[in-house]
N, C-alpha and C positions, 0 to 999 in steps of 0.2 A: 809168350814164348815162343819158340819155335818146334818145342817138345809138344806143345801140345794141337798142333798143326793135324794131326789124326781126324782130332774132334772136331771140323769145321765142316764136312759132311753135317754131322748132324746139327749143329747148331745150327745152320744156316737152315735146315727141314725146319726145326723150332721157330726160327725167324721166319720163315714164310709163312708158316700156319697164323701166323699173327699180325702180318704185314700183305698189305695189299694195293693193288692198284690205285682202286677209289678212296684209299686214305693217304696218297702221297697229292702233294703240289709238288710239281718239280721246282716252280718259283720260289718256293721257301727253302730250297736245297743248296740250287746253283748257287755258287760264289757266295754262298753264306755259312756253309758245311764244311769244318773241318774235320776229317779225323788223323790220329796217329798210325795209321795205314801209309797213308798219302799225306803229308803236311803241306796242300796247295786246296783252293778253293772247290769243293765240289763242282763237276759240271760233266754235260753230257756229250763233251766231243769227245772225237774219235783221240787224242793225244791223249786226255785224261785216261781213257779206258786204255790205251798203250801204257801210260806211265803204271796204273793199277797193276796190269798183267806182269810187267817186268817186275813189281814188286812181290807180287803173289803168287804167281805161276798157274792163275787159276784158270781151268778147262773152259768153265763158265764164261769168263771175259773173253778167252780165246774165239768161244762161240760168236758171241758180240761182233766181234771186230771183223769176223767173217761174213757179217750179215749188214754192215756197214756199207754204206748212208742207209740202208731201207728201212733198220731197225730206229732209225731216228723218226718214221713215219706212227710212229708209239711214243710219245715221250715220258706216257706215265710206266708204260709196261719197261721201258728203258731206263729209265731212275730207280723202278722197285728192283731190278736185274744187279744194278751197278749199287746199289745200299745195299742189297744182301750179301754179297761179294765183300763189302769194305766191314760190316758190321760182322758176318761169318769166322774173317780173315784178322780183325781187330783184337782178339783175344789171344789169338795165336800168333802175333807179331811183335817186335820188338815196339816200346812205349818210345815213341817220338815228340813227346808234348814241348820238348825245349823249340824244335824247330817248327812246331805250332804256332807259338808264340811267336817266332823270328819270322816267321811268314806273316801272321799278324803286323809286327813292326814294318815290314816292308810294303804292304799295300795300305798303310795307313788309318789303323784301327785304331782308334782314340780311347773307345770304351768297349769292357768286357763284362761281361755278365755270366759266372759259370753258374751252372744245375748239376747239382751232384750229391755226391756222398760226403765229400769233404774237401775242399778248397785246394787242388790242384795246379790248376792252370795259375788260377788267380795267386796263388805265392808265387810260381815263375815270373808272372808278370810285374811283379814288384819287388824283383829281387836283382839287382847289378845294374849291366847297361841299359834295362827293357824299361825300368821303372818309369825314366823321363819320357817314354813315350805315350803311356795311357794317363790319360788325363782322369778316367772314374775304372776303376777294380772292384767287382762286387759279387759274391756269391750266395746261393740262395741254396740253402740243404733241408 
């Protein structure tokens, strides 16, 4: 909810104490991770950061954009900075999971494994017109 946007800096700080460059492998996220902030595959590209900025208005993302392409020299740091902003804004942004599922369909995802407390995405994937696109939908909770 946008009403929670005042909590983004505090949440980002908590996240930054628990995530580090050394704990991230950008290749595990690029083209594989989708957030509900921006329903498209994670990327270190300028256009991805621009799109995130247009949704969040994050000053940190604006700073990253100001240092492109130099920030590409440190991909793990860039990955961390982008991820911190995504996760920081995720709880304060409108839920866009239906758009995420549609993006999965658009890029040809046929297997979906959801990990979380409840089968939210897997339920969406099995409903309506989307059901025929996924060969395997499972949930681990």
